[in-house]
A tleap script that builds the chain and sets N, CA, C and O, in Angstrom:
source leaprc.protein.ff14SB
mol = sequence {
  NLEU GLU ARG ARG ARG VAL LEU GLN PRO ALA
  PHE HIE ARG ALA GLN VAL ALA GLY TYR ALA
  ASP LEU MET ALA ALA GLU ALA GLY ARG LEU
  SER ALA SER TRP GLN PRO GLY GLN VAL VAL
  ASP ALA GLY VAL ALA MET ARG ARG VAL THR
  LEU SER ILE VAL GLY ALA ALA LEU PHE GLY
  VAL ASP PHE GLY LYS ASP VAL GLU ARG ILE
  ALA GLU ILE LEU ARG ARG ALA VAL ALA ARG
  SER ALA ARG LEU SER VAL LEU CVAL
}
set mol.1.N position { -97.481 -32.423 -110.570 }
set mol.1.CA position { -96.664 -33.554 -111.359 }
set mol.1.C position { -97.353 -33.990 -112.364 }
set mol.1.O position { -96.747 -34.172 -113.420 }
set mol.2.N position { -98.756 -34.262 -112.296 }
set mol.2.CA position { -99.320 -34.590 -113.676 }
set mol.2.C position { -99.423 -33.623 -114.791 }
set mol.2.O position { -99.228 -33.897 -115.975 }
set mol.3.N position { -99.701 -32.627 -114.377 }
set mol.3.CA position { -99.507 -31.390 -115.460 }
set mol.3.C position { -98.090 -31.339 -115.957 }
set mol.3.O position { -97.917 -31.137 -117.159 }
set mol.4.N position { -97.047 -31.502 -115.154 }
set mol.4.CA position { -95.748 -31.262 -115.367 }
set mol.4.C position { -95.581 -32.369 -116.422 }
set mol.4.O position { -95.170 -31.999 -117.522 }
set mol.5.N position { -95.781 -33.369 -116.285 }
set mol.5.CA position { -95.539 -34.440 -117.214 }
set mol.5.C position { -96.314 -34.211 -118.755 }
set mol.5.O position { -95.873 -34.465 -119.875 }
set mol.6.N position { -97.458 -33.710 -118.401 }
set mol.6.CA position { -97.999 -33.574 -119.710 }
set mol.6.C position { -97.608 -32.098 -120.763 }
set mol.6.O position { -97.820 -31.874 -121.955 }
set mol.7.N position { -97.098 -31.467 -119.911 }
set mol.7.CA position { -96.287 -29.960 -120.652 }
set mol.7.C position { -95.138 -30.241 -120.968 }
set mol.7.O position { -94.681 -29.863 -122.047 }
set mol.8.N position { -94.286 -31.105 -119.926 }
set mol.8.CA position { -92.634 -31.078 -120.312 }
set mol.8.C position { -92.182 -31.515 -122.121 }
set mol.8.O position { -91.153 -31.155 -122.693 }
set mol.9.N position { -92.991 -32.133 -122.548 }
set mol.9.CA position { -92.620 -32.353 -123.793 }
set mol.9.C position { -92.537 -31.313 -124.607 }
set mol.9.O position { -91.807 -31.328 -125.598 }
set mol.10.N position { -93.222 -30.378 -124.295 }
set mol.10.CA position { -93.415 -29.136 -125.401 }
set mol.10.C position { -92.239 -28.224 -125.049 }
set mol.10.O position { -92.092 -27.143 -125.619 }
set mol.11.N position { -91.523 -28.602 -124.241 }
set mol.11.CA position { -90.387 -27.731 -123.463 }
set mol.11.C position { -89.177 -28.184 -123.919 }
set mol.11.O position { -88.243 -27.388 -124.017 }
set mol.12.N position { -89.042 -29.360 -124.220 }
set mol.12.CA position { -87.863 -30.208 -124.545 }
set mol.12.C position { -86.925 -29.652 -125.651 }
set mol.12.O position { -87.394 -29.201 -126.696 }
set mol.13.N position { -85.545 -29.693 -125.395 }
set mol.13.CA position { -84.767 -28.844 -126.201 }
set mol.13.C position { -84.847 -28.842 -127.675 }
set mol.13.O position { -84.598 -27.882 -128.403 }
set mol.14.N position { -85.167 -29.848 -127.982 }
set mol.14.CA position { -85.229 -29.869 -129.615 }
set mol.14.C position { -86.516 -29.447 -129.950 }
set mol.14.O position { -86.642 -29.089 -131.121 }
set mol.15.N position { -87.780 -29.376 -129.043 }
set mol.15.CA position { -89.120 -28.893 -129.309 }
set mol.15.C position { -88.769 -27.263 -129.341 }
set mol.15.O position { -89.123 -26.450 -130.195 }
set mol.16.N position { -88.008 -27.047 -128.211 }
set mol.16.CA position { -87.870 -25.491 -128.261 }
set mol.16.C position { -86.949 -24.837 -129.664 }
set mol.16.O position { -87.201 -23.776 -130.235 }
set mol.17.N position { -85.923 -25.730 -129.976 }
set mol.17.CA position { -85.047 -25.126 -131.125 }
set mol.17.C position { -86.196 -24.971 -132.359 }
set mol.17.O position { -86.244 -24.000 -133.115 }
set mol.18.N position { -87.155 -26.187 -132.406 }
set mol.18.CA position { -87.837 -26.160 -133.596 }
set mol.18.C position { -88.773 -24.676 -133.656 }
set mol.18.O position { -88.993 -24.035 -134.684 }
set mol.19.N position { -89.284 -24.306 -132.169 }
set mol.19.CA position { -89.931 -22.887 -132.153 }
set mol.19.C position { -89.210 -21.804 -132.653 }
set mol.19.O position { -89.764 -20.939 -133.331 }
set mol.20.N position { -87.887 -21.771 -132.346 }
set mol.20.CA position { -86.961 -20.632 -132.799 }
set mol.20.C position { -86.973 -20.745 -134.463 }
set mol.20.O position { -87.198 -19.766 -135.175 }
set mol.21.N position { -86.718 -21.993 -134.945 }
set mol.21.CA position { -86.842 -22.031 -136.597 }
set mol.21.C position { -88.210 -21.356 -137.040 }
set mol.21.O position { -88.247 -20.502 -137.927 }
set mol.22.N position { -89.453 -21.852 -136.281 }
set mol.22.CA position { -90.587 -21.367 -136.623 }
set mol.22.C position { -90.669 -19.933 -136.445 }
set mol.22.O position { -91.043 -19.212 -137.371 }
set mol.23.N position { -90.329 -19.454 -135.261 }
set mol.23.CA position { -90.230 -17.942 -135.392 }
set mol.23.C position { -89.622 -17.143 -136.452 }
set mol.23.O position { -90.113 -16.154 -136.996 }
set mol.24.N position { -88.625 -17.627 -136.652 }
set mol.24.CA position { -87.363 -16.848 -137.590 }
set mol.24.C position { -88.330 -17.128 -139.000 }
set mol.24.O position { -88.594 -16.207 -139.773 }
set mol.25.N position { -88.680 -18.149 -139.154 }
set mol.25.CA position { -89.656 -18.056 -140.451 }
set mol.25.C position { -90.617 -17.418 -140.515 }
set mol.25.O position { -90.698 -16.720 -141.526 }
set mol.26.N position { -91.580 -17.355 -139.677 }
set mol.26.CA position { -92.441 -16.598 -139.596 }
set mol.26.C position { -92.230 -14.907 -139.866 }
set mol.26.O position { -92.833 -14.159 -140.636 }
set mol.27.N position { -91.056 -14.619 -138.849 }
set mol.27.CA position { -90.913 -13.149 -138.903 }
set mol.27.C position { -90.098 -12.983 -140.245 }
set mol.27.O position { -89.760 -11.800 -140.267 }
set mol.28.N position { -89.684 -13.543 -141.238 }
set mol.28.CA position { -89.015 -13.374 -142.234 }
set mol.28.C position { -90.320 -13.290 -143.450 }
set mol.28.O position { -90.248 -12.602 -144.469 }
set mol.29.N position { -91.471 -14.141 -143.072 }
set mol.29.CA position { -92.428 -14.253 -144.357 }
set mol.29.C position { -92.789 -12.765 -143.911 }
set mol.29.O position { -92.630 -11.877 -144.748 }
set mol.30.N position { -93.201 -12.486 -142.819 }
set mol.30.CA position { -93.991 -10.872 -142.422 }
set mol.30.C position { -93.126 -10.035 -143.150 }
set mol.30.O position { -93.497 -9.563 -144.224 }
set mol.31.N position { -91.798 -9.755 -142.593 }
set mol.31.CA position { -91.136 -8.524 -143.175 }
set mol.31.C position { -90.793 -8.703 -144.554 }
set mol.31.O position { -90.381 -7.751 -145.217 }
set mol.32.N position { -90.931 -9.859 -145.040 }
set mol.32.CA position { -90.980 -9.991 -146.965 }
set mol.32.C position { -92.058 -9.268 -147.556 }
set mol.32.O position { -92.056 -8.701 -148.649 }
set mol.33.N position { -93.038 -9.351 -146.666 }
set mol.33.CA position { -94.432 -8.387 -147.089 }
set mol.33.C position { -94.275 -7.157 -147.386 }
set mol.33.O position { -94.969 -6.597 -148.234 }
set mol.34.N position { -93.280 -6.543 -146.678 }
set mol.34.CA position { -93.104 -5.124 -146.675 }
set mol.34.C position { -92.498 -4.582 -147.861 }
set mol.34.O position { -91.600 -5.081 -148.539 }
set mol.35.N position { -93.098 -3.510 -148.019 }
set mol.35.CA position { -92.445 -2.741 -149.390 }
set mol.35.C position { -91.629 -1.765 -149.048 }
set mol.35.O position { -92.008 -0.998 -148.162 }
set mol.36.N position { -90.176 -1.547 -149.743 }
set mol.36.CA position { -89.264 -0.296 -149.498 }
set mol.36.C position { -89.935 0.877 -149.095 }
set mol.36.O position { -90.741 1.310 -149.918 }
set mol.37.N position { -89.814 1.485 -148.069 }
set mol.37.CA position { -90.438 2.924 -147.692 }
set mol.37.C position { -91.836 2.929 -147.205 }
set mol.37.O position { -92.471 3.952 -146.948 }
set mol.38.N position { -92.328 1.557 -147.082 }
set mol.38.CA position { -93.635 1.236 -146.514 }
set mol.38.C position { -93.531 1.712 -144.951 }
set mol.38.O position { -92.434 1.457 -144.455 }
set mol.39.N position { -94.445 2.338 -144.107 }
set mol.39.CA position { -94.669 2.768 -142.892 }
set mol.39.C position { -95.456 1.393 -142.368 }
set mol.39.O position { -96.503 0.983 -142.869 }
set mol.40.N position { -94.748 0.765 -141.264 }
set mol.40.CA position { -95.501 -0.411 -140.768 }
set mol.40.C position { -95.722 0.022 -139.056 }
set mol.40.O position { -94.851 0.376 -138.261 }
set mol.41.N position { -97.231 -0.150 -138.823 }
set mol.41.CA position { -97.596 -0.219 -137.256 }
set mol.41.C position { -96.970 -1.397 -136.801 }
set mol.41.O position { -97.348 -2.525 -137.115 }
set mol.42.N position { -95.791 -1.084 -135.893 }
set mol.42.CA position { -95.335 -2.322 -135.168 }
set mol.42.C position { -95.956 -2.988 -134.342 }
set mol.42.O position { -95.580 -4.132 -134.085 }
set mol.43.N position { -97.072 -2.422 -133.719 }
set mol.43.CA position { -97.782 -3.135 -132.829 }
set mol.43.C position { -98.919 -4.264 -133.776 }
set mol.43.O position { -99.129 -5.459 -133.566 }
set mol.44.N position { -99.394 -3.536 -134.638 }
set mol.44.CA position { -100.139 -4.490 -135.691 }
set mol.44.C position { -99.021 -5.625 -136.076 }
set mol.44.O position { -99.301 -6.818 -135.962 }
set mol.45.N position { -97.965 -5.264 -136.457 }
set mol.45.CA position { -97.109 -6.486 -137.080 }
set mol.45.C position { -96.590 -7.299 -135.937 }
set mol.45.O position { -96.186 -8.390 -136.337 }
set mol.46.N position { -96.483 -7.150 -134.809 }
set mol.46.CA position { -95.971 -7.776 -133.945 }
set mol.46.C position { -97.489 -9.026 -133.367 }
set mol.46.O position { -97.435 -10.187 -132.961 }
set mol.47.N position { -98.585 -8.167 -133.572 }
set mol.47.CA position { -99.704 -9.041 -133.359 }
set mol.47.C position { -99.584 -10.154 -134.419 }
set mol.47.O position { -99.558 -11.334 -134.070 }
set mol.48.N position { -99.517 -9.817 -135.600 }
set mol.48.CA position { -99.750 -10.562 -136.693 }
set mol.48.C position { -98.601 -12.114 -136.364 }
set mol.48.O position { -98.880 -13.299 -136.175 }
set mol.49.N position { -97.374 -11.420 -136.418 }
set mol.49.CA position { -96.633 -12.275 -136.331 }
set mol.49.C position { -96.801 -13.335 -135.148 }
set mol.49.O position { -96.777 -14.558 -135.291 }
set mol.50.N position { -96.989 -12.573 -133.849 }
set mol.50.CA position { -97.298 -13.571 -132.936 }
set mol.50.C position { -98.378 -14.529 -132.802 }
set mol.50.O position { -98.367 -15.494 -132.037 }
set mol.51.N position { -99.342 -14.193 -133.621 }
set mol.51.CA position { -100.529 -15.175 -133.936 }
set mol.51.C position { -100.236 -16.195 -134.772 }
set mol.51.O position { -100.487 -17.375 -134.526 }
set mol.52.N position { -99.674 -15.754 -135.827 }
set mol.52.CA position { -98.890 -16.751 -136.939 }
set mol.52.C position { -98.319 -17.967 -136.022 }
set mol.52.O position { -98.850 -19.078 -136.015 }
set mol.53.N position { -96.954 -17.562 -135.099 }
set mol.53.CA position { -96.457 -18.407 -134.744 }
set mol.53.C position { -97.089 -19.099 -133.842 }
set mol.53.O position { -96.708 -20.268 -133.781 }
set mol.54.N position { -98.244 -18.688 -132.831 }
set mol.54.CA position { -99.028 -19.422 -132.056 }
set mol.54.C position { -99.780 -20.290 -132.675 }
set mol.54.O position { -100.001 -21.355 -132.098 }
set mol.55.N position { -100.402 -20.025 -134.110 }
set mol.55.CA position { -101.025 -20.730 -134.778 }
set mol.55.C position { -100.233 -22.151 -135.245 }
set mol.55.O position { -100.745 -23.265 -135.139 }
set mol.56.N position { -99.129 -21.935 -135.683 }
set mol.56.CA position { -98.413 -22.839 -136.405 }
set mol.56.C position { -97.887 -23.741 -135.123 }
set mol.56.O position { -98.010 -24.958 -135.263 }
set mol.57.N position { -97.288 -23.238 -133.833 }
set mol.57.CA position { -96.841 -24.039 -133.128 }
set mol.57.C position { -97.389 -24.800 -132.253 }
set mol.57.O position { -97.028 -25.915 -131.878 }
set mol.58.N position { -98.534 -23.993 -131.838 }
set mol.58.CA position { -99.412 -24.710 -130.727 }
set mol.58.C position { -100.662 -25.539 -131.719 }
set mol.58.O position { -101.020 -26.664 -131.372 }
set mol.59.N position { -101.053 -25.113 -132.515 }
set mol.59.CA position { -102.307 -25.531 -133.278 }
set mol.59.C position { -101.772 -26.548 -134.772 }
set mol.59.O position { -102.597 -27.340 -135.228 }
set mol.60.N position { -100.513 -26.447 -135.370 }
set mol.60.CA position { -100.299 -26.702 -136.389 }
set mol.60.C position { -101.106 -26.187 -137.523 }
set mol.60.O position { -101.298 -26.967 -138.456 }
set mol.61.N position { -101.621 -24.959 -137.588 }
set mol.61.CA position { -102.457 -24.407 -138.383 }
set mol.61.C position { -101.726 -23.105 -138.972 }
set mol.61.O position { -100.921 -22.526 -138.243 }
set mol.62.N position { -101.947 -22.681 -140.114 }
set mol.62.CA position { -101.207 -21.326 -140.713 }
set mol.62.C position { -102.932 -20.507 -140.732 }
set mol.62.O position { -103.945 -20.823 -141.355 }
set mol.63.N position { -102.676 -19.422 -139.805 }
set mol.63.CA position { -104.153 -18.511 -139.437 }
set mol.63.C position { -104.077 -17.664 -140.920 }
set mol.63.O position { -105.113 -17.237 -141.430 }
set mol.64.N position { -102.950 -17.497 -141.459 }
set mol.64.CA position { -102.916 -16.819 -142.917 }
set mol.64.C position { -103.807 -15.527 -142.772 }
set mol.64.O position { -103.588 -14.714 -141.873 }
set mol.65.N position { -104.756 -15.379 -143.635 }
set mol.65.CA position { -105.785 -14.308 -143.824 }
set mol.65.C position { -106.340 -13.936 -142.698 }
set mol.65.O position { -106.578 -12.749 -142.477 }
set mol.66.N position { -106.561 -14.698 -142.017 }
set mol.66.CA position { -107.656 -14.626 -140.629 }
set mol.66.C position { -106.828 -14.037 -139.408 }
set mol.66.O position { -107.519 -13.781 -138.422 }
set mol.67.N position { -105.922 -13.864 -139.337 }
set mol.67.CA position { -104.711 -13.295 -138.511 }
set mol.67.C position { -105.534 -11.898 -137.765 }
set mol.67.O position { -105.755 -11.728 -136.566 }
set mol.68.N position { -105.834 -11.127 -138.757 }
set mol.68.CA position { -106.381 -9.836 -138.518 }
set mol.68.C position { -107.645 -9.882 -137.667 }
set mol.68.O position { -107.923 -9.121 -136.740 }
set mol.69.N position { -108.377 -10.917 -138.142 }
set mol.69.CA position { -109.938 -11.179 -137.388 }
set mol.69.C position { -109.496 -11.984 -136.162 }
set mol.69.O position { -109.896 -11.510 -135.099 }
set mol.70.N position { -108.776 -13.074 -136.078 }
set mol.70.CA position { -108.389 -13.381 -134.817 }
set mol.70.C position { -107.953 -12.448 -133.681 }
set mol.70.O position { -108.347 -12.508 -132.517 }
set mol.71.N position { -107.239 -11.736 -134.105 }
set mol.71.CA position { -106.532 -10.815 -133.414 }
set mol.71.C position { -107.667 -9.712 -132.863 }
set mol.71.O position { -107.568 -9.305 -131.706 }
set mol.72.N position { -108.693 -9.269 -133.686 }
set mol.72.CA position { -109.843 -8.355 -133.367 }
set mol.72.C position { -110.629 -9.194 -132.031 }
set mol.72.O position { -110.848 -8.739 -130.909 }
set mol.73.N position { -111.007 -10.749 -132.641 }
set mol.73.CA position { -111.717 -11.280 -131.724 }
set mol.73.C position { -110.795 -11.578 -130.181 }
set mol.73.O position { -111.366 -11.613 -129.091 }
set mol.74.N position { -109.697 -11.723 -130.307 }
set mol.74.CA position { -108.725 -11.876 -128.804 }
set mol.74.C position { -108.943 -10.390 -128.386 }
set mol.74.O position { -109.467 -10.267 -127.279 }
set mol.75.N position { -108.673 -9.345 -128.987 }
set mol.75.CA position { -108.742 -7.961 -128.308 }
set mol.75.C position { -110.177 -7.485 -127.566 }
set mol.75.O position { -110.211 -6.831 -126.524 }
set mol.76.N position { -111.116 -7.856 -128.165 }
set mol.76.CA position { -112.602 -7.797 -127.536 }
set mol.76.C position { -112.584 -9.262 -126.433 }
set mol.76.O position { -112.902 -9.064 -125.260 }
set mol.77.N position { -112.336 -10.190 -126.720 }
set mol.77.CA position { -112.417 -11.139 -125.307 }
set mol.77.C position { -111.845 -10.566 -124.254 }
set mol.77.O position { -112.418 -10.521 -123.165 }
set mol.78.N position { -110.210 -9.878 -124.537 }
set mol.78.CA position { -109.334 -9.468 -123.509 }
set mol.78.C position { -110.046 -8.206 -122.449 }
set mol.78.O position { -109.954 -8.139 -121.224 }
set mol.79.N position { -110.787 -7.243 -123.419 }
set mol.79.CA position { -111.317 -6.048 -122.890 }
set mol.79.C position { -112.570 -6.358 -122.063 }
set mol.79.O position { -112.788 -5.753 -121.013 }
set mol.80.N position { -113.434 -7.351 -122.564 }
set mol.80.CA position { -114.428 -7.838 -121.866 }
set mol.80.C position { -114.204 -8.421 -120.395 }
set mol.80.O position { -114.832 -8.162 -119.369 }
set mol.81.N position { -113.114 -9.293 -120.595 }
set mol.81.CA position { -112.819 -10.016 -119.574 }
set mol.81.C position { -112.295 -9.131 -118.509 }
set mol.81.O position { -112.407 -9.457 -117.327 }
set mol.82.N position { -111.667 -7.901 -118.913 }
set mol.82.CA position { -111.185 -6.800 -118.145 }
set mol.82.C position { -112.355 -6.130 -117.210 }
set mol.82.O position { -112.338 -5.988 -115.987 }
set mol.83.N position { -113.274 -5.797 -118.055 }
set mol.83.CA position { -114.739 -5.202 -117.488 }
set mol.83.C position { -115.323 -6.320 -116.517 }
set mol.83.O position { -115.737 -5.958 -115.416 }
set mol.84.N position { -115.373 -7.657 -116.877 }
set mol.84.CA position { -115.948 -8.352 -116.105 }
set mol.84.C position { -115.273 -8.687 -114.700 }
set mol.84.O position { -115.911 -8.863 -113.662 }
set mol.85.N position { -113.951 -8.745 -114.817 }
set mol.85.CA position { -113.122 -8.674 -113.658 }
set mol.85.C position { -113.337 -7.721 -112.557 }
set mol.85.O position { -113.218 -8.037 -111.373 }
set mol.86.N position { -113.680 -6.466 -113.005 }
set mol.86.CA position { -114.171 -5.516 -112.164 }
set mol.86.C position { -115.443 -5.702 -111.233 }
set mol.86.O position { -115.654 -5.214 -110.123 }
set mol.87.N position { -116.086 -6.392 -111.862 }
set mol.87.CA position { -117.314 -6.474 -111.512 }
set mol.87.C position { -117.487 -7.554 -110.401 }
set mol.87.O position { -118.436 -7.615 -109.618 }
set mol.88.N position { -116.203 -8.564 -110.469 }
set mol.88.CA position { -116.214 -9.627 -109.513 }
set mol.88.C position { -115.513 -9.187 -108.062 }
set mol.88.O position { -115.447 -9.997 -107.137 }
savepdb mol mol.pdb
quit
């Protein structure tokens, strides 16, 4: 019950609507950076936009140029945790 009270404001209707606006803005910003005819790796693009949204929504931070570095760190952390979970 205590955890629910702490988390509930983040899922209020107005807050969720704000997330939708943020998601649309980040997706627009990413797609605006593409050039006509450019080949885009969808996986890389989705990681980039997801991290940008998480940074803005959860931390109020624009990860900007650090998105790729953060994505690589997270990729390594997930891979390592997967290896460690096999040992447990």
